[in-house]
C-alpha positions, 0 to 999 in steps of 0.5 A: 489447496494449501498455500505453498511457496510455489503458489504464493503471490509475490506481491500483495496489495491491501486496501486497509479500511474499516478503522473508524467503524471498528472504533464506533463498535467499541463506542470510541471516537471514530479516529481512535480506530486508526490506532488499532489499524496501525498495530495490525501493520506489524502483524502483517509484516510477520505473516508476509515473511512467514509465507515468503511474500516478497512485496506488500503495497498498503493503501493507508491514506488516500488523497480524499483523506485530507478532507477528514475533519481537522481533529481527526486529521491532526490525530492521524498526523500524530499517529503517523509521526509516532509510527514513523519514529518507531520504524526508524528505531526498529532494528528488524528493518535492517535485520530482515532486509525490509525496504520501505517506500512511500508512494503518492503525493507525499509533498501534501503532508506536513514537512516533518512527516515528509522528512520522516518518510524520506529518512525511512526510505534512505535508511532502508533503500539498500534492503532487498529481501522484502519491500513494503510500499505505503500508498499515502496521499495516494489516488490511482487517477492522480498517479496516472495524471502525474505520470502523464505530466512527467511524460509530457515534460520529457517530450517538451524538453526533447528527451522523448518522442511521442511515437516512443510512448508505450507501456514500458515508458508509462511504467517508468513514470508511475509511482510503482512499477511492480504489479500486484498478483493479489489485492485484498480489500477489507470492509468494502467491495470496491478498489477505490482507485487503488493501483488502477494501472498496475491491477489490470490482471491482479486477482481480487478478494473482497472481505466486506464483513471484515474491518481492518483491525479485525483482519487476522492471520486466518483471514490472510491465510484464507485469502492466500488459499483462495488465490492458490486455487485460481488460474491466472489467464492474463487475458488469454 
């Protein structure tokens, strides 16, 4: 079954993985692979718009990634800065109505990186044709813990009663209310804490043999075709 607008997922989550292994194959320093991975982001936006996928959530930097070797971490921060500045100058964000969010414990990043993130979000906050959520300093357990803290604070301040806590209340306190229809993972066959709350009924496709820089439009289309064949039952 070919993917059509009727059976295309509205929201796709992608766990980006395999940059370092890709660089090693080319006999480069491991962190050099992140440059190749960053280039794939622009292509992914093009493919998503072509298939009229309205929302993307990309797992780009986990909380655990802060423990990377210092030289790799510094390289990544410079790459983030370069890509963020490029986004701010990219007229296509406004022309195509692309809204960009950063979700996670972004306060952990250096201040100038945080500043660029907020600039991008402010620049695109009124856009609504497409949404791109960048999960950075992200962890699924951390998201649930942070939501629990926010709810606890509301109870402490008398703004919420314990009896009123339900899924709707919890959804309003997590980083991302929207739930992905499809999650794609390159390089491995696990979720690694990605959208633990939101992925309850997501369809999941693992591509363990494909490293992120190798991920092509053909791979993307095959995933959409596979999704279109599945019957989503939502527990029924």
